[in-house]
N, C-alpha and C positions, 0 to 999 in steps of 0.2 A: 422557913417558908419562902425565902428568897428564890429557891430553886424554880418555883413556878413563874415568878416575875421574869427571871432570866430567859425562860423558854418562850416568852411572848415579847421579848425585846428584839423586835424585827428591824431589818434594814429599811432605809427610806423608801425604796421602790416597793417593797412588800407592804409597808404601811399605807402607801398611797392606793395600792390595789385594794387593800382591805377596807379602807375608808370609803372608796367608791362603791364597793359592793354593799357595805353596811348602809350607806345612804340610800341606795335603791331599795333594799329590803325594808328599811324603816319607813320609807315613803309609802311603800305598798301596805305595810302594817297599818298605818293610819287610814288609808283608803279602805282596806278590808274591814277594819273595826267599825267603820261607818255603815258598811253593808250589813255587818253582823247585827247591829242595833235595830235594823229594819225588820229582822226576823222573817225574811221573805221565804217563800215556799221552796226555793231551790236548795237551800242549805241542807235540809234533811237528806235529800237524794245524793247530793255531792258527798256528804259525810259517809253515807252508806257505801258508795262506790269506792271512796278512798280507804275505808276500813278494810274492805275485801282485798284491795290492791296491796295495802300495807302488810296484812297478815300473810298473803301469798308470797310477796317479795322477801320479807324478812325471814320466813321459814325456808324458802328456796336458797337464799344466800348461804344458809347453813347446811344445805344438802337435802332439804325437803323436796317432794316431787309433785305435790298437789297443784293443779292449775287453779286460776281464779274462779272459773266456773264450778269446779269441783268443791272449792271452799264455799262458794255461794250456796250450793245445794246442801252441803254439810251443816252450815249455819241455820238453814231453814228447818232442818230436821234434828237439830242438836238435842232436843228434849227426849226424842224417842230413839235416838241412834246410840248404839253401844260403840264406844270408841275403841276399836280393835287394833288399829295400827298406830305406830309411833307418830307418823305424819298427822293423823287425825288428832291425836292427843296434844301435839305441839300447836296445831292450829287453834284448837279451842282454848288452850292455855294463853295463847297470844291475844285472842279475841277478848277473853275475860279480863286480862290485865289492861288492855287498851281501853276497855270500857270503864274500868276503875279510874284510870287516869283522866279520861274525858269528863267523868262525872264528879271527880273529887280533887282535881289538880290544885285548887286553891287551899285545900285542907291538908295536903300532903307536904310535910316539911322534909327537905332533903336531909336524911340522917342514915346512919348505919342500919338502924332498926327497920326503917321503911324500905331501904334497898333490899334487905333480906326478905322482907314481907313480899315485895314485888317479885323477887326470884322464886319464892315459895309458891306464889300464885301462878306464875308463868309455867312452872313444871308440875302443877297440882295434879294434872291428869296423866302424867307420864309415870307409869308404874316402875320403870327401870331407874328412875331418878329419885325414888323415895328416900334412899339413904342420905343423899347429899343436898336435896332441895332446901333452900333457905339457910344453908351452912357454907362457910368458906371451904375452899378446896383442901383436900388432905393429901393430894398427890400433885407433883409438878405437872403443868400442862403447857401446851404451846398453841399459838394461834395458827390454825390451819385453814387454808383456802380450799374449797371444794370446786372442782371443775368437771365438766361433762366427761362421762366415761369412767367415773369413779376415781379420777386422778386427784391427788391431794398434794399441796405444797405448803411447807412450813413457812409462815410469814415472819414470825419472830418468837423468841423465847420470852417468858413472862416472869413476874415477881415470884420469888421463892415462897413456899408455903408459910414459913414462920414469920415472914415480913408482911403478909397480906393485911392483917388487921391494923397494924401501925400505919401502913401507907394509905389505906382507905380512909382512916380517920383523919390523917393529915390533909388529904385531898378534900374531904367533905368540909372540914373546918375552914380551910382556905377559901373554898368556893362560897360558902355562906357568908364569910367575912367580906369577901369582895362584892357580893351582891348587896350587902348592907352599906358598904362604903360608897358604891356607885361611881368609883373612879375609873374602872375599866368597863368597856362596853360589854353588856351581858352576852352577846353572841360570841365574843372572844372567850369569855369565861366558860360558856357551854362547850365550845369547840375544844378547849383545853381539857375540860373534865372528861369528855368522851374519849379523847386520845389517852389520857392517863388511866381511865377505867379499863380500856382494852389492853393497855400495856401491863397493868397489874393482873388482869384476868382473874378476879378473885374467886370465882366459883368453878366447880369441876366442869360444868356444862351450862349452856344458855347465856354466856357472856355477850355474844354478838347481838342476840335478840334483845337482851336486857339493856344494852347500850343504846339501841334504837328507841326503846320505850322510854328510857331516861331522857333522850333527846326531845321526844314529844312532850314529856312532863315538864321539863325546864323551859322549853319554848312557850308552852301555854302559861306557865307561872309568870313568865316575863311578858305576857300580853301579846305573844305572836299566835293568836288563836286561829289564824288561817291554816295552821299545820294540820288541823283535824279534817280539813276539806280537800286535801290533796296529799298524795302519798309520797313522803320523803323516802321511805324504804324502797319504793318502786324506782326512783331515780338512782338510788345506790345500786340496786340490782342491775340496772341498765348500764352503769359505769363501774362495774365490780372491779375491773382491772385497775382503773385509776384510784378507786377506793383503797385497795390493798397497797398499791404503789405509794400512795400518800402516807399511809401508816408506816410502811417499811422505811421510807426516807428518814423519818424521825427515829424510828426504832433501831436503826443500824448503829447509832451512837448513843443509845439509851444510857442515861445517868452520867454521861460525859459532858465536858464543857462545851463541846461542839454539837450537842444534840440540837437539831434544827427541826421545828415542827411547822415551819411556814407553809410547806407544801400541803400539809394536812388542813391547816386553818383556811388556806385559800380554797382548797377543794370543798370544805364544809360550807363556806360562805357562797361560793360559786353555785353549788347545788341548791342552796336555799334561794338564791336569786333566780335560778332557773325554775324553781318550784313556784315562785310568785307569778312568773310568766305563764307557766302551765295552768295554774289556777285561774288566772285572768282569762285565758282562752276558753277554758272549760265553762266558766261562769257566763261568758258571752254567748257560747253555744246554747247553754240552757235557756238564756233569755230569748235568743232568736227562735228557738224551737217551742217556746212557750212554757218552759219550766217543767215541773214535775206533774205528771198525770198518773192517777191510780189506774188500775186495770179497767174499771168501769168507764172512766172518762176516756181512756184510749179507745174503747169499743165505740163509744158515742162519736168520738172524733172520726173514726174510720167510717162509720155509717154516714155521717154528714159528707165526708169526702166523696163517698161512692154515690150519693143520692142528691147532692146539693142542686138547687136550694131546698132546704127542708124547714118545716114548721115544728113547733113543739109537739103538736098532735102526731106528726109523722114519727118523731123519736119515741113518743109514748106508745104508739101502736106496735112499733118494732120491739121495744124493750118492755114487754108486759110485766116483768118481775120487778121493775124499778118504779117507785112512786113518782107521780108528777111533781111533787115537792122536791124530790132529790134531783130529778132531771133539770128543773128550773135552776137549782143551786149549781149544778154542774155546768150548765150552759153559761150562767153568769160568771162563774169562776174562769171558764175557758175564754170568755170574752175579755175579762180583766187581764188575763195572761197573754192575750193576743194570739191565742190558738185559733180562734174563729172570730168572725164579725157578723153583726146583724144588719139587716136592711129592713126598713119599714118600722111601723109602730103597732102596738096593741096586738090584736088577733092576726093581723096581716104580716107580722114579723117573720122573716125567714133568716136562716143561718147558712153561711158559706165559709169556705176556707180559701184564702188567697195564696195559691202557689206555695203552701207550706208542706213540709215533708210529713 
């Protein structure tokens, strides 16, 4: 098992860069976990946006073509939509598996069996993958990058078929052992696992998507819960060239003494740090705009903006289908979230919007 320790035995300069990035990420983790405990209204909407971005980016990295808006529409109608295209099948498989991870991460133990189950679920809707889903590859495969115009480029060769089970079990056992020991920072362990998983490429198809789902699973299991509110997959899609280059740098000397994965680990940590900054900005924007409003509240907000100052009676006359009780609750919520403000008291109270979008 020393082979894994050797791969993360970095030089002084690399270690300093890693420590700096890890310190920033962990500082943000503590800050975000305090926000999470407040259970405020913004989280639901942030997660919904991040989920769509994650599905879109992760499937497009592998050659999918659906836009985020198309995915949003598909998810709205998933119960009544027949999944005809492979793109649609892959999107729903990714969505289902992501939801399983979000809801059950603390009960999912990293094991060969669970990895196979996640793979089975990921490809559950893909009719062409029926033969091999949930099973290790039976043919040699290569990591291939997909570029615009249908251009493909071989990134690296992968573990031979007969060695897959052995290498996967060695990796899982080492990772679980290191998590239990607590001697190596979990972000380093997760980064190494993803690199090794992609190098082994244990399944015939779906390895890239599953590696990103495993990233989310392990981050959440290690209390980096912010990962569900901002899309890591989206950042990878935006830096796909650097993503592949970082993997290739280590892979060119795979299983040799000079195999060096520092470029990959630094890429992984740097993207995570960028992710925290992105989430911080998104969260601030939500707070500034007054957070999440449902469609009814958005309509009430627009009415106030167009007719201010308005009384409750004005709102009630305009929205005849909404009960006065619901209107009062909506106005109170919008006040709390600083979408609107009130002037006066009692029956003389009017509502206005102060230069808000």
